[in-house]
C-alpha positions as CSV (number, residue, x, y, z in Angstrom):
1,M,-90.5,-80.3,-86.8
2,S,-89.8,-77.3,-84.0
3,D,-92.4,-76.8,-81.4
4,I,-93.6,-73.2,-83.9
5,K,-93.7,-75.3,-87.0
6,K,-95.6,-78.0,-85.4
7,Q,-97.7,-74.7,-83.7
8,R,-98.4,-74.0,-87.5
9,Y,-98.9,-77.0,-89.0
10,H,-101.6,-77.8,-85.9
11,S,-103.0,-74.4,-86.5
12,R,-103.5,-74.8,-90.9
13,L,-104.9,-78.9,-90.0
14,D,-108.0,-77.2,-87.7
15,A,-108.5,-74.4,-89.9
16,F,-108.7,-77.3,-93.2
17,H,-110.9,-80.3,-91.7
18,P,-113.9,-77.7,-91.6
19,M,-113.5,-76.6,-94.5
20,I,-113.2,-80.4,-96.0
21,E,-116.5,-81.2,-93.7
22,L,-118.4,-78.1,-95.7
23,Y,-116.7,-79.1,-98.7
24,N,-118.5,-82.4,-98.8
25,L,-121.3,-81.2,-98.1
26,W,-121.7,-78.6,-101.2
27,Q,-120.4,-81.6,-103.9
28,F,-123.6,-83.6,-102.6
29,G,-126.1,-81.0,-102.2
30,Y,-126.6,-81.1,-98.4
31,W,-128.3,-77.1,-98.0
32,T,-130.1,-77.7,-94.8
33,R,-127.1,-78.2,-92.9
34,L,-124.7,-76.6,-95.2
35,A,-127.1,-73.8,-94.0
36,Q,-126.2,-74.4,-90.2
37,I,-122.6,-73.0,-90.5
38,Q,-122.4,-71.6,-87.2
39,T,-118.5,-70.7,-87.0
40,I,-117.4,-68.9,-90.6
41,Q,-113.3,-68.5,-90.9
42,N,-113.0,-67.5,-94.1
43,E,-114.9,-65.6,-96.9
44,E,-115.0,-68.9,-99.0
45,Q,-117.2,-70.2,-96.0
46,L,-119.4,-67.5,-96.5
47,A,-120.2,-68.3,-99.6
48,L,-120.5,-71.8,-99.1
49,K,-123.1,-70.6,-96.3
50,A,-125.3,-67.8,-98.2
51,S,-125.5,-70.5,-101.5
52,A,-126.9,-73.1,-99.4
53,Q,-128.8,-70.4,-97.8
54,L,-130.5,-69.8,-101.8
55,Q,-131.0,-72.9,-102.2
56,L,-133.2,-73.1,-99.5
57,G,-135.6,-69.7,-100.8
58,Q,-134.0,-68.0,-97.5
59,I,-133.5,-64.9,-99.5
60,E,-133.3,-62.5,-96.3
61,Q,-130.6,-64.7,-95.0
62,V,-128.4,-64.9,-97.9
63,K,-128.6,-60.8,-98.1
64,Q,-127.1,-61.0,-94.9
65,T,-125.2,-63.6,-95.3
66,L,-123.1,-61.7,-98.6
67,K,-123.0,-58.0,-96.6
68,D,-120.0,-60.1,-95.3
69,I,-118.1,-61.0,-98.3
70,P,-115.5,-58.1,-99.0
71,E,-116.3,-55.9,-102.1
72,R,-113.8,-57.7,-104.4
73,P,-114.0,-61.6,-102.6
74,S,-111.5,-64.2,-104.2
75,E,-111.6,-66.6,-107.3
76,Q,-113.1,-69.1,-105.3
77,T,-115.5,-66.9,-104.3
78,A,-116.9,-66.1,-107.1
79,K,-117.2,-69.5,-108.4
80,L,-118.9,-70.7,-105.8
81,L,-121.3,-68.0,-105.7
82,I,-121.9,-68.9,-109.9
83,S,-121.6,-72.4,-109.2
84,G,-124.9,-71.8,-106.8
85,V,-126.6,-69.7,-109.9
86,F,-126.1,-72.9,-112.0
87,N,-127.1,-75.1,-109.8
88,T,-130.4,-73.3,-109.2
89,L,-131.6,-73.2,-113.0
90,G,-130.4,-76.7,-112.8
91,K,-133.9,-77.2,-110.2
92,A,-135.7,-74.8,-113.0
93,H,-135.3,-76.5,-115.5
94,A,-136.1,-79.8,-114.3
95,I,-139.2,-78.4,-112.6
96,L,-140.0,-78.1,-116.1
97,E,-139.4,-81.5,-117.0
98,D,-136.6,-80.0,-119.5
99,K,-134.5,-82.4,-118.6
100,E,-131.5,-81.6,-121.0
101,N,-130.8,-77.9,-120.1
102,S,-131.3,-79.4,-116.2
103,E,-128.2,-82.0,-116.2
104,K,-126.7,-78.9,-118.5
105,N,-126.8,-76.4,-115.4
106,F,-126.0,-78.9,-112.7
107,K,-123.4,-80.1,-114.9
108,L,-121.5,-76.8,-114.8
109,A,-122.9,-76.2,-110.9
110,I,-119.9,-78.6,-109.9
111,E,-117.0,-77.9,-112.5
112,S,-117.7,-74.1,-113.2
113,Y,-116.0,-74.7,-108.7
114,I,-114.1,-77.5,-109.4
115,G,-112.9,-77.8,-112.9
116,K,-113.8,-80.8,-115.6
117,T,-111.3,-84.0,-114.3
118,R,-112.6,-84.7,-110.9
119,S,-115.8,-83.9,-111.5
120,K,-117.3,-86.5,-113.3
121,H,-119.2,-89.2,-110.4
122,I,-119.1,-85.7,-108.0
123,I,-121.5,-84.7,-110.6
124,Q,-124.5,-87.6,-110.7
125,A,-123.9,-87.2,-107.0
126,R,-125.2,-83.8,-106.9
127,K,-127.7,-84.1,-109.8
128,N,-129.8,-87.3,-108.4
129,E,-129.0,-85.7,-104.8
130,Q,-131.0,-82.5,-106.0
131,L,-134.0,-84.6,-108.4
132,A,-134.4,-86.6,-104.8
133,Q,-135.0,-83.5,-102.8
134,L,-137.7,-81.7,-106.1
135,N,-139.2,-85.4,-104.8
136,K,-138.7,-86.0,-109.2
137,C,-135.6,-88.8,-108.6
138,T,-136.4,-92.6,-107.4
139,R,-132.1,-92.9,-106.5
140,W,-129.9,-91.2,-104.6
141,I,-126.3,-91.0,-104.0
142,S,-125.6,-89.9,-100.5
143,L,-122.0,-89.8,-98.8
144,D,-122.7,-93.2,-96.6
145,S,-123.8,-95.6,-100.5
146,Y,-120.3,-96.3,-100.9
147,D,-117.6,-99.3,-99.5
148,Q,-114.2,-98.5,-98.6
149,R,-113.3,-99.0,-102.2
150,G,-115.0,-96.4,-103.2
151,Q,-118.4,-98.8,-105.1
152,I,-121.7,-98.3,-104.8
153,K,-123.5,-100.3,-102.1
154,K,-125.8,-102.9,-102.9
155,L,-128.3,-104.4,-100.6
156,F,-130.4,-107.8,-101.2
157,I,-133.5,-108.4,-98.9
158,D,-134.3,-111.6,-98.3
159,C,-138.3,-111.6,-96.8
160,G,-139.1,-115.2,-96.1
161,G,-135.5,-116.3,-95.7
162,H,-137.1,-120.6,-95.0
163,D,-133.2,-122.3,-94.4
164,G,-130.7,-119.7,-96.3
165,C,-131.8,-121.0,-99.5
166,S,-132.3,-117.6,-101.4
167,T,-128.9,-116.8,-99.7
168,I,-127.1,-118.9,-101.3
169,K,-128.5,-118.6,-105.1
170,F,-128.8,-114.6,-105.5
171,K,-125.3,-114.4,-103.8
172,L,-123.8,-117.2,-106.6
173,S,-124.7,-114.7,-109.4
174,N,-124.2,-111.6,-107.3
175,P,-121.3,-111.4,-104.8
176,G,-121.1,-107.8,-104.6
177,Y,-124.0,-107.6,-102.7
178,E,-124.7,-107.9,-98.9
179,I,-127.9,-109.5,-97.5
180,I,-130.0,-109.2,-95.0
181,T,-132.8,-111.5,-94.1
182,F,-136.0,-111.5,-92.3
183,E,-137.3,-115.4,-91.1
184,G,-139.5,-116.1,-88.0
185,N,-139.2,-119.6,-87.8
186,P,-137.3,-120.4,-84.6
187,E,-136.7,-124.1,-86.2
188,L,-134.8,-122.9,-89.6
189,W,-132.9,-120.1,-88.1
190,P,-129.8,-123.1,-87.0
191,Y,-129.3,-123.3,-91.2
192,Y,-128.0,-119.9,-91.2
193,E,-124.4,-120.0,-89.2
194,N,-121.3,-119.5,-92.0
195,L,-124.4,-118.2,-93.9
196,P,-123.5,-114.5,-95.9
197,T,-126.6,-113.0,-94.4
198,Q,-127.4,-111.2,-91.0
199,L,-130.3,-113.1,-89.7
200,I,-133.1,-111.0,-87.9
201,K,-135.2,-113.2,-86.7
202,K,-138.2,-111.7,-87.4
203,L,-141.3,-111.5,-89.7
204,V,-141.8,-108.5,-91.8
205,S,-145.4,-107.6,-92.2
206,N,-147.7,-103.7,-93.3
207,Y,-146.4,-102.2,-89.9
208,T,-144.3,-102.7,-86.6
209,G,-145.5,-104.4,-83.4
210,E,-145.7,-108.5,-82.6
211,I,-148.3,-110.9,-84.5
212,E,-149.9,-114.7,-84.8
213,F,-147.2,-116.5,-86.9
214,I,-149.0,-120.1,-87.7
215,I,-146.3,-122.3,-88.5
216,D,-146.4,-125.3,-91.1
217,P,-145.3,-128.7,-89.3
218,V,-144.8,-131.0,-92.6
219,D,-142.3,-128.8,-94.1
220,A,-142.1,-125.4,-92.6
221,D,-142.2,-123.9,-96.4
222,G,-146.0,-122.8,-95.6
223,S,-146.0,-121.0,-92.6
224,S,-148.1,-117.9,-92.6
225,I,-149.0,-114.8,-90.8
226,V,-152.6,-115.0,-93.3
227,K,-155.0,-116.8,-91.6
228,E,-156.7,-117.5,-94.6
229,K,-153.8,-119.3,-96.5
230,N,-154.2,-122.9,-95.7
231,I,-150.5,-124.1,-94.3
232,D,-149.6,-127.3,-95.5
233,F,-149.3,-127.1,-98.6
234,H,-151.3,-130.4,-99.6
235,K,-154.0,-130.0,-97.0
236,E,-153.5,-133.2,-94.8
237,V,-153.0,-131.2,-91.8
238,K,-155.8,-128.3,-91.0
239,N,-154.8,-124.9,-89.8
240,E,-156.7,-125.5,-86.5
241,D,-154.4,-128.3,-86.2
242,C,-151.4,-126.1,-86.6
243,P,-148.7,-124.5,-84.0
244,V,-149.3,-121.2,-83.9
245,I,-146.9,-118.8,-82.0
246,V,-146.2,-115.1,-81.3
247,M,-143.6,-113.0,-82.9
248,P,-142.2,-109.7,-83.6
249,C,-143.0,-109.1,-86.9
250,I,-141.1,-105.3,-88.7
251,D,-142.8,-102.5,-91.1
252,L,-141.4,-103.6,-93.9
253,S,-141.9,-99.8,-96.1
254,E,-140.5,-97.9,-93.1
255,F,-136.9,-100.6,-93.1
256,I,-137.0,-99.9,-96.3
257,R,-136.6,-96.3,-96.3
258,E,-134.3,-96.1,-93.7
259,K,-131.7,-98.7,-95.4
260,A,-132.2,-96.6,-98.3
261,K,-130.3,-94.1,-96.5
262,Y,-126.9,-95.7,-97.4
263,Y,-127.3,-98.3,-100.1
264,Q,-127.5,-96.9,-103.9
265,E,-129.7,-100.7,-105.8
266,I,-131.6,-102.8,-103.1
267,V,-133.6,-105.9,-104.4
268,L,-136.1,-107.8,-102.4
269,K,-137.3,-111.1,-102.2
270,L,-140.5,-111.5,-101.5
271,D,-141.7,-114.8,-100.1
272,V,-144.4,-114.7,-97.4
273,E,-147.3,-116.8,-98.2
274,G,-149.8,-114.4,-98.3
275,A,-148.2,-111.3,-96.8
276,E,-147.3,-109.6,-99.5
277,Y,-150.2,-108.0,-100.7
278,A,-150.3,-106.0,-97.3
279,I,-146.6,-105.4,-97.3
280,L,-146.9,-104.3,-101.4
281,E,-149.9,-102.1,-101.5
282,K,-148.4,-99.7,-98.4
283,M,-145.1,-99.3,-100.2
284,H,-147.1,-98.1,-102.8
285,Q,-149.2,-95.2,-100.9
286,D,-146.3,-94.4,-98.7
287,D,-143.9,-93.6,-102.1
288,T,-141.4,-96.8,-100.6
289,L,-141.3,-98.2,-103.9
290,K,-138.6,-95.9,-105.5
291,Y,-135.8,-97.1,-103.3
292,I,-136.2,-101.3,-104.7
293,T,-134.5,-101.8,-108.3
294,K,-135.5,-105.4,-108.3
295,L,-138.3,-107.7,-107.1
296,Y,-138.3,-111.3,-106.8
297,A,-141.0,-112.6,-105.2
298,E,-143.3,-115.6,-104.9
299,F,-147.4,-114.5,-104.9
300,H,-149.7,-116.6,-103.2
301,W,-153.3,-115.0,-104.3
302,Y,-154.4,-118.0,-105.2
303,K,-153.4,-119.9,-101.9
304,I,-155.1,-117.0,-100.0
305,D,-158.5,-117.2,-102.0
306,M,-158.4,-114.1,-103.5
307,P,-159.7,-112.7,-107.1
308,K,-157.3,-113.0,-110.3
309,E,-158.2,-109.7,-110.7
310,Q,-156.8,-107.8,-107.3
311,H,-154.1,-109.6,-107.7
312,D,-153.4,-108.7,-111.0
313,A,-154.6,-104.6,-110.3
314,L,-151.1,-104.6,-107.8
315,I,-148.7,-105.9,-110.4
316,E,-150.2,-103.2,-112.1
317,K,-149.3,-100.7,-109.7
318,L,-145.9,-102.2,-109.6
319,N,-144.6,-102.7,-113.0
320,P,-143.8,-98.7,-113.2
321,F,-141.9,-98.8,-110.3
322,F,-139.5,-102.1,-110.7
323,E,-138.9,-105.4,-113.1
324,I,-141.1,-108.4,-111.0
325,E,-139.2,-112.0,-111.9
326,E,-140.9,-115.3,-110.3
327,W,-138.4,-116.2,-107.3
328,D,-137.8,-120.3,-106.6
329,A,-135.2,-121.5,-104.3
330,A,-135.8,-125.2,-103.6
331,E,-133.4,-126.2,-105.0
332,F,-130.8,-124.8,-102.8
333,S,-133.1,-125.9,-99.9
334,V,-131.8,-128.2,-97.1
335,H,-134.3,-128.3,-94.5
336,K,-135.9,-131.5,-94.3
337,K,-133.8,-133.1,-97.0
338,G,-130.5,-135.7,-97.2
339,I,-127.5,-135.5,-96.3
340,S,-126.3,-135.3,-100.2
341,N,-128.0,-131.6,-99.8
342,K,-126.2,-130.8,-97.0
343,K,-122.5,-132.0,-98.4
344,I,-123.4,-130.0,-101.1
345,R,-124.2,-127.1,-99.6
346,Q,-121.5,-126.9,-98.0
347,Q,-119.3,-126.6,-100.5
348,I,-121.0,-123.9,-102.0
349,L,-120.7,-121.9,-98.9
350,K,-116.5,-122.6,-99.5
351,A,-117.0,-121.1,-102.2
352,I,-119.0,-117.7,-101.8
353,N,-117.7,-117.4,-98.2
């Protein structure tokens, strides 16, 4: 290729790359970023900016942007502007709880610009994002919500991971999920070597900071941050005789809110020896329950002297958001168990890693 041709080729690429980024923002309806375009290279980019400003209700800015569009715009520019009208109608019908017409107009917003053949997944993503912006959708998909194969990213958050037994149990049935485990007992951390999970050596709570963690000296299974709970299930060791360590804790609600930017499905498992009530109450208060697809939990109301009515009231709050299922992964545990259990674990790990 001659130097002149190379120069022309790279010039075209330099003009094309910004358009790809803007087009991606338009597809998914990220209007705030799209409206902030500073360098405009052609009328199609002007139309993209005007469309975004319209979705944000910036009417005066729309008027200013449209002044720079030719009186006879190109076909692509006209399609973009028409698409914006359909998107606005889609949001209006969504506000009115008219699902049928809302979906119809979101569909037209995409198809009117790019046609029907390539629009199926983009329509779903656009609709979800627009409904999320209106606080009318419990899930949304971002550009980062897909893995390298184009598959939706899924996450299992294992709170109170013990010796990794829940990681193994879940992974056997759900190989497509990534896993993050919270476990605060240093005695159990060595079990996580070679496990298919990211171990976070912290406790989960309803705030971020530090907290006292009472260790179960018998089998580590009853360790808790809840002082009212009997740490040793058999009550042979009194709470005051149990070791206490200070550990970092994380606000699980905020952690989930952040992860929801990157994962389309989040399954949560809570086995945190009584701390689940404060955590779930906060998630209900700050509207992060909507990010959870399913909850696996072991509830401990009877171990922390909580009235059954209080437990039932929380369950009633949770039910509209997701399915709740009891969780027990003891069959996959190896801590303080025989060599045969450890051999079985090694065989399982070979199969799932």
